[in-house]
C-alpha positions in Angstrom: -15.6 11.7 -12.7 -17.9 9.2 -14.4 -17.3 5.4 -14.5 -16.0 5.4 -18.1 -13.5 8.2 -17.4 -12.4 6.4 -14.2 -11.9 3.1 -16.0 -9.9 4.9 -18.7 -7.7 6.5 -16.1 -7.1 3.2 -14.4 -6.2 1.5 -17.6 -3.9 4.4 -18.5 -2.2 4.2 -15.1 -1.8 0.4 -15.5 -0.1 0.8 -18.8 2.2 3.5 -17.4 3.0 1.3 -14.4 3.9 -1.7 -16.7 6.1 0.6 -18.9 7.8 2.1 -15.8 8.6 -1.4 -14.5 10.1 -2.4 -17.8 12.1 0.8 -18.1 13.4 0.5 -14.5 14.7 -3.0 -15.1 16.4 -1.9 -18.4 17.8 1.3 -16.7 19.2 -0.8 -13.8 20.8 -3.3 -16.1 22.4 -0.6 -18.3 23.6 1.4 -15.3 25.3 -1.7 -13.8 26.9 -2.5 -17.2 28.2 1.0 -17.7 29.4 1.4 -14.0 31.2 -1.9 -14.1 33.2 -0.8 -17.1 34.2 2.3 -15.1 34.5 1.0 -11.6 35.9 -2.5 -12.3 34.9 -3.6 -8.8 36.4 -0.6 -7.1 34.6 1.6 -4.6 34.7 5.4 -4.5 33.9 8.2 -7.0 35.5 8.2 -10.4 35.1 11.0 -13.1 36.1 11.0 -16.7 35.1 12.8 -19.9 34.0 11.3 -23.2 33.4 13.8 -26.0 31.1 16.5 -24.5 30.0 14.2 -21.6 31.4 14.3 -18.1 30.7 10.9 -16.5 30.8 10.1 -12.8 30.4 6.7 -11.3 30.2 5.9 -7.6 31.0 2.4 -6.4 29.4 1.6 -3.0 29.3 -1.3 -0.6 25.9 -2.1 1.1 26.3 -3.1 4.7 23.5 -4.6 6.8 23.2 -6.1 10.2 21.4 -9.4 11.1 19.5 -8.1 14.1 18.7 -11.5 15.7 22.4 -12.5 15.4 23.5 -9.2 16.8 21.2 -9.5 19.8 22.7 -13.0 20.5 26.3 -11.7 20.6 25.8 -8.1 21.9 27.0 -8.8 25.4 30.3 -10.2 24.1 31.2 -7.3 21.9 33.9 -4.8 22.7 33.0 -1.1 23.4 34.5 -0.3 19.9 32.3 -2.9 18.3 29.2 -1.6 20.0 30.2 1.9 19.0 30.1 0.8 15.4 26.3 0.1 15.6 23.7 2.8 15.4 20.2 2.0 16.6 17.4 3.7 14.7 14.0 3.9 16.5 11.2 2.5 14.4 7.5 2.6 15.0 5.6 -0.7 15.3 2.5 0.6 13.6 0.0 -1.9 15.1 1.1 -1.2 18.7 1.4 2.6 18.1 -2.1 2.8 16.9 -3.3 1.0 20.1 -1.8 3.8 22.3 -4.1 6.5 23.7 -4.3 9.7 21.8 -2.6 11.6 24.6 0.4 9.2 24.6 3.7 11.0 25.3 5.2 9.1 22.4 2.8 11.0 20.0 4.7 14.2 20.9 7.8 12.9 19.1 6.2 11.0 16.2 5.4 12.7 12.9 2.9 11.2 10.6 2.1 12.2 7.0 0.2 10.6 4.1 2.4 8.1 2.3 2.2 7.3 -1.4 -0.8 5.0 -1.9 -0.4 1.7 -3.5 -2.5 0.6 -6.4 -2.8 -2.8 -8.2 -4.8 -3.6 -11.2 -5.7 -7.1 -12.3 -7.4 -7.5 -15.7 -10.1 -10.1 -15.4 
């Protein structure tokens, strides 16, 4: 691909990216508005029909744990409280990359290419 074609593709990607960002914001706002009319603050799944449309809305609650605060109180929790927490192993990339190639850990870690990032700044 020559330079002109490359620049044209970069500019096209940049316009698509801007459009997608605007559309995602608009879609999120409209989804929240429509779902609030159906859910009215409730959680769970609700179905109804309007004309030839079957509409389903799912209300959810997002729950997160403050890891630092949890570590501070862990020893004081009951067994039931501790059983309410699931620990998910997570790789610390910098340290993992420093391990030798024959590390036992590499036997249980799967790697694959991730979606690359791209940023374009018009100057």
